[in-house]
C-alpha positions in Angstrom: 4.9 32.6 15.7 4.3 34.3 12.2 2.9 32.2 9.4 5.2 31.0 6.7 3.6 31.0 3.3 4.1 28.5 0.4 2.2 28.3 -2.9 2.0 24.6 -2.7 2.2 22.8 0.5 2.4 19.1 0.5 1.9 17.1 3.7 3.7 13.7 3.5 7.0 12.9 1.8 6.3 9.3 0.9 5.7 8.0 -2.7 2.8 10.5 -3.3 4.4 13.6 -1.9 7.8 13.1 -3.5 6.2 12.2 -7.0 3.9 15.3 -7.0 6.6 17.6 -6.0 8.9 16.3 -8.6 6.3 16.7 -11.3 5.5 20.2 -10.1 9.1 21.1 -10.1 9.8 19.7 -13.4 6.8 21.3 -15.1 6.3 24.5 -13.1 9.8 25.2 -11.4 8.6 28.9 -10.5 6.2 27.5 -7.9 7.2 27.8 -4.3 6.7 24.3 -3.0 7.4 22.7 0.5 7.0 19.1 1.9 6.4 18.4 5.4 7.8 15.0 6.2 9.4 13.9 9.6 11.3 10.9 8.5 14.9 10.8 7.3 14.5 7.5 5.5 12.3 6.6 2.6 11.4 2.9 1.8 10.2 1.3 -1.4 7.5 -0.5 0.4 6.4 -2.7 -2.5 9.5 -4.8 -2.1 9.1 -5.4 1.6 7.1 -8.8 0.8 10.2 -10.0 -1.3 12.4 -9.0 1.8 10.3 -11.2 4.1 10.7 -14.1 1.6 14.4 -13.8 1.4 14.4 -12.5 -2.2 15.5 -9.0 -1.6 17.7 -7.1 0.9 16.0 -4.5 3.1 19.0 -2.1 2.5 17.9 -1.9 -1.3 14.6 -0.5 -0.2 15.9 2.3 1.8 17.1 5.7 0.7 17.5 9.0 2.6 14.6 11.4 2.1 16.9 14.3 1.6 18.3 12.8 -1.7 14.8 12.3 -3.0 13.3 15.8 -2.6 13.8 17.7 -5.7 16.2 20.7 -5.5 14.5 23.9 -5.0 11.7 22.2 -3.0 11.8 23.0 0.8 11.9 20.1 3.0 10.1 20.9 6.4 11.3 18.1 8.6 8.3 18.1 10.9 4.7 16.7 10.9 1.1 18.2 10.8 -0.6 18.6 14.1 -3.8 20.4 13.0 -5.5 21.4 9.7 -7.4 24.6 9.4 -8.5 24.7 5.7 -10.8 27.8 6.3 -7.6 29.8 7.0 -5.4 27.9 4.5 -3.2 27.0 7.3 -1.5 23.8 8.9 -0.2 23.9 12.3 2.8 21.7 12.8 3.8 19.6 15.8 6.7 22.1 16.6 4.1 24.9 16.8 5.1 26.3 13.5 2.2 27.6 11.1 2.3 27.0 7.5 -0.1 28.8 5.2 -0.7 27.9 1.4 -2.4 28.6 -1.9 -2.9 24.8 -2.6 -2.6 22.0 -0.1 -1.8 18.4 -1.0 -2.3 15.8 1.7 -0.7 12.4 1.3 0.3 11.2 4.8 -0.3 7.5 4.2 -1.9 5.3 6.8 -0.8 4.1 10.2 -0.4 0.4 11.2 -2.9 -0.3 14.0 -1.0 -3.1 15.8 -3.0 -2.5 19.0 -6.3 -3.3 17.5 -5.4 -7.0 17.7 -4.9 -8.2 21.4 -1.3 -9.2 22.3 0.2 -8.5 19.0 2.2 -5.5 19.7 3.7 -7.4 22.7 4.9 -10.3 20.8 5.6 -8.9 17.3 9.2 -9.9 16.5 9.3 -12.8 18.8 7.7 -16.2 19.1 7.4 -16.7 15.3 5.0 -13.7 14.9 6.2 -11.5 12.0 4.8 -8.9 9.6 6.2 -7.6 6.3 4.3 -4.4 6.6 7.0 -2.6 8.7 10.7 -2.3 7.9 11.3 -2.9 11.6 9.7 -6.3 11.6 10.3 -7.6 7.9 13.8 -9.2 8.6 12.2 -11.4 11.2 9.8 -12.8 8.7 12.7 -14.2 6.8 14.3 -15.5 10.0 11.2 -17.3 10.8 10.8 -18.7 7.2 14.3 -20.3 7.4 13.6 -22.0 10.7 10.5 -23.8 9.3 10.7 -27.6 9.4 8.6 -30.7 8.6 5.4 -30.7 10.7 5.3 -26.8 11.3 2.3 -24.8 10.8 2.3 -21.4 9.0 -0.8 -18.9 9.4 -1.1 -15.8 7.2 -3.7 -13.2 8.0 -5.6 -10.3 6.0 -7.6 -7.6 8.0 -10.7 -5.8 6.7 -10.2 -3.3 3.8 -8.9 -0.9 3.2 -5.2 -1.5 3.7 -2.0 -1.1 1.7 -1.3 -3.5 -1.2 -4.3 -5.8 -1.0 -2.4 -8.7 -2.5 0.6 -8.6 0.1 -1.2 -10.8 2.8 -1.5 -13.8 0.5 1.8 -13.3 -1.5 3.8 -14.1 1.4 1.8 -17.4 1.9 2.8 -18.4 -1.9 6.5 -17.5 -1.3 6.7 -19.3 1.8 5.1 -22.3 0.2 7.6 -22.2 -2.7 10.4 -22.0 -0.3 9.1 -25.1 1.5 8.6 -26.9 -1.9 12.0 -26.3 -2.9 13.2 -27.8 0.4 11.0 -30.8 -0.2 8.9 -30.3 2.9 5.9 -28.5 1.6 3.6 -31.6 2.0 4.9 -32.1 5.6 3.9 -28.5 6.6 0.5 -26.8 6.9 -0.3 -23.3 5.5 -3.5 -21.4 6.2 -4.6 -18.0 4.9 -7.4 -16.3 6.9 -9.1 -13.4 5.2 -11.8 -11.0 6.5 -13.2 -10.9 2.9 -15.7 -13.3 1.3 -13.2 -13.9 -1.6 -9.4 -14.3 -2.0 -9.1 -11.2 -4.0 -11.4 -8.3 -4.8 -11.2 -8.5 -8.5 -13.1 -11.8 -9.6 -11.1 -12.3 -12.7 -7.7 -12.6 -10.7 -9.5 -14.3 -7.7 -10.3 -17.3 -10.0 -6.6 -17.7 -10.8 -5.5 -17.3 -7.3 -7.8 -19.9 -5.9 -6.1 -22.4 -8.1 -2.6 -21.1 -6.9 -3.6 -21.7 -3.3 -4.9 -25.2 -4.1 -1.7 -26.1 -6.0 0.4 -25.2 -2.9 -2.3 -27.0 -0.6 -2.9 -23.8 1.3 -6.2 -23.7 3.2 -8.1 -20.6 2.6 -10.6 -19.4 5.3 -12.9 -16.7 4.4 -14.8 -14.1 6.6 -12.5 -14.6 9.6 -10.7 -11.8 11.3 -7.6 -12.0 13.6 -8.5 -10.4 17.0 -6.0 -11.8 19.4 -2.5 -13.4 19.6 -0.8 -15.3 22.2 2.8 -15.4 21.5 3.8 -17.6 24.4 1.2 -20.3 23.7 1.6 -19.6 19.9 -2.0 -19.4 19.1 -4.0 -17.0 17.0 -7.6 -16.2 17.8 -10.0 -15.5 14.9 -13.6 -14.2 14.9 -16.0 -15.2 12.2 -17.6 -12.2 10.5 -20.0 -14.0 8.0 -23.6 -14.2 9.0 -23.7 -18.0 9.5 -21.2 -18.1 12.4 -20.9 -14.4 13.2 -19.2 -13.7 16.4 -17.9 -17.1 17.1 -14.1 -17.5 17.7 -11.7 -20.1 17.2 -7.9 -20.5 18.2 -5.4 -21.7 15.7 -1.9 -23.0 16.6 1.2 -21.8 14.5 4.8 -21.9 14.3 5.0 -18.9 12.1 2.1 -16.2 12.2 2.3 -13.6 9.5 0.0 -10.6 10.4 -1.3 -7.9 8.1 -2.3 -5.2 10.7 -5.5 -3.2 10.4 -4.8 0.1 8.9 -6.3 3.6 9.2 -5.6 7.3 8.7 -3.4 9.1 11.3 -5.4 10.7 14.2 -4.5 14.2 13.0 -6.3 13.4 9.7 -9.4 11.7 11.5 -10.0 14.8 13.5 -9.4 17.2 10.7 -12.2 19.2 8.8 -10.7 17.4 5.9 -11.9 13.9 6.7 -15.1 12.0 5.9 -17.1 10.2 8.3 -14.7 7.1 8.2 -11.6 9.4 8.8 -10.2 9.4 5.1 -9.6 12.8 3.3 -12.8 13.2 1.4 -12.1 13.7 -2.4 -13.7 13.5 -5.8 -12.7 10.0 -7.0 -11.8 11.3 -10.5 -10.3 14.6 -9.8 -8.8 13.9 -6.3 -10.0 17.4 -5.2 -11.6 17.8 -1.9 -15.1 17.8 -2.0 -15.5 21.0 0.3 -12.3 22.9 0.0 -11.4 23.6 -3.7 -7.7 24.3 -3.1 -7.1 21.1 -1.3 -6.0 17.7 -3.0 -5.2 14.3 -1.7 -3.9 11.1 -3.1 -2.1 7.9 -2.0 -3.3 5.7 0.9 -5.0 8.4 3.0 -7.5 9.7 0.4 -11.1 8.3 0.1 -11.0 7.4 -3.5 -12.2 3.6 -3.6 -9.2 2.3 -5.5 -6.6 -0.2 -4.4 -3.9 1.4 -2.3 -0.7 0.7 -4.2 2.3 2.6 -5.4 0.9 2.1 -9.0 -2.0 4.0 -8.0 0.1 6.9 -6.9 1.9 6.7 -10.2 -1.4 7.5 -12.0 -2.8 9.8 -9.3 0.3 12.2 -8.9 0.0 13.6 -12.5 -3.6 14.4 -12.1 -3.0 16.4 -8.9 0.0 18.2 -10.2 -1.8 18.9 -13.6 -4.7 20.5 -11.7 -2.5 22.7 -9.6 -0.5 23.8 -12.7 -3.7 24.6 -14.7 -5.2 26.5 -11.9 -2.2 28.7 -11.0 -2.3 29.6 -14.8 -6.0 30.4 -14.7 -6.9 27.4 -16.7 -9.5 24.6 -15.9 -8.0 21.1 -14.9 -8.9 18.4 -17.5 -7.0 15.2 -16.5 -8.9 12.5 -14.4 -7.8 9.4 -12.5 -9.7 6.2 -13.6 -8.9 4.2 -10.4 -5.9 2.4 -11.9 -4.0 0.0 -9.7 -1.4 -2.7 -10.3 -0.7 -5.5 -8.0 2.1 -8.0 -9.2 0.9 -11.0 -7.3 4.0 -13.0 -6.6 2.9 -16.7 -6.7 6.2 -18.2 -6.6 10.0 -17.4 -6.4 10.2 -17.0 -10.2 6.7 -16.0 -11.2 4.0 -13.5 -10.8 0.5 -12.5 -12.0 0.3 -9.0 -13.2 -3.0 -7.7 -11.9 -4.1 -4.4 -13.3 -7.5 -2.8 -12.9 -9.5 0.4 -12.6 -12.6 1.5 -10.7 -15.2 -1.3 -10.6 -12.7 -4.2 -10.8 -12.4 -3.8 -14.6 -9.2 -5.6 -15.8 -6.9 -3.2 -17.8 -3.6 -4.9 -18.6 -0.5 -3.1 -20.0 1.2 -6.1 -21.7 -0.7 -7.8 -24.6 -0.6 -11.1 -22.7 -3.3 -13.1 -20.8 -3.2 -11.2 -17.4 -4.3 -14.1 -15.3 -1.3 -16.2 -16.2 1.7 -16.7 -13.9 4.8 -15.6 -15.8 8.6 -15.3 -15.3 8.4 -11.6 -16.9 6.0 -10.7 -14.0 8.6 -11.7 -11.5 11.2 -9.7 -13.3 8.9 -6.7 -13.5 8.3 -7.1 -9.8 11.9 -7.6 -8.6 13.9 -5.6 -11.2 11.7 -3.5 -13.4 9.5 -1.7 -10.9 12.0 -0.7 -8.4 13.9 1.0 -11.2 10.9 2.6 -12.5 10.1 3.8 -9.0 13.4 5.4 -8.1 14.6 6.7 -11.4 11.4 7.6 -13.2 8.4 8.0 -10.8 10.1 9.8 -8.1 12.0 12.0 -10.7 8.7 13.5 -11.9 8.4 11.7 -15.3 4.9 11.0 -16.2 4.9 9.1 -19.6 4.0 5.6 -19.2 2.6 2.8 -21.5 -1.3 2.9 -21.8 -3.3 0.1 -20.3 -5.8 -1.6 -22.2 -9.3 -0.3 -21.2 -11.1 -2.4 -23.8 -9.9 -5.7 -22.5 -12.5 -8.4 -22.6 -12.2 -11.0 -19.9 -14.0 -13.7 -22.1 -11.0 -13.4 -24.5 -8.5 -14.2 -21.8 -8.9 -18.0 -22.1 
């Protein structure tokens, strides 16, 4: 079949792909742009934790992909099978070939349920749930509502990287607050198991989160990785990854098990010439340009940049990629760079949140002139109301003017 050519070819129509296409269409409408995306539904994934806690409806997170792709941008409802960057070509699963002047890869990541023995077979039953998929998130809320005095709740966090590093512990806090409001928190047991040696990757916020967990009586267990689930027996098996007890395993009983699955690039990405040794699209962390193929860019969860994988990161990455393509089509040198910004509104209760914002190196960079480690009602409002509005009506529409974050913030002044 003959190649079909586009000036800009975007692989992936999630938050990153839609946002880049919208910026390009708004600022350079003459460009011939196509998005390759197989799914007819688009989900606002940051709200799935709220859905699992009964604070948001799943229907509010979903919109048809067709209504989000900018007019004039061609939607190719397919997925990439093979990347041939030497020929500026992508082969689709349908067998069609697409060629390009510029390629933007933002396919997201896959959820590796099968990497945990027994998980796929019992997910959605026996109290085993996960907020990481629209297909399973409503079951989380069903399980939370059924909790009673004496029950045991276990929440897990896998090895990095994965989407939204705060989400695995956020559901633990929201469940705890639900139980507190029902008057049975002190009669239940909640444990949070993380592969990491700290509760959060940015020490400034980790110090605050340790206090939140302690307030709820949540047991935090470091350097333990979920490796198996027995749904019928309601036990979760963890393996120690720290040097002191490395390789040892222990089984923990549960009534509710919330699992954050391991995550990785899709197989088509891992096997492509664009991937690094770990399987991620290999990019310069500042320009998001591929390290070998100069007309290829990547952003969002699938790229190798060492930032936190959040929608807020995409919000800052997309203008960098779009500006680079626009500049290069005009014969100019790109000048905009990405500083690693990410934001994670850490919902520590059903009416409060810590607004964690930071850049490369874990440097804290708040937007609001408030102590960022403090739990606030305004943080909850931003998470539940403000950010969804920003996402649907501003970010995905290609607007790029946002408040500046404070790159001069001094942690010692935070109190």
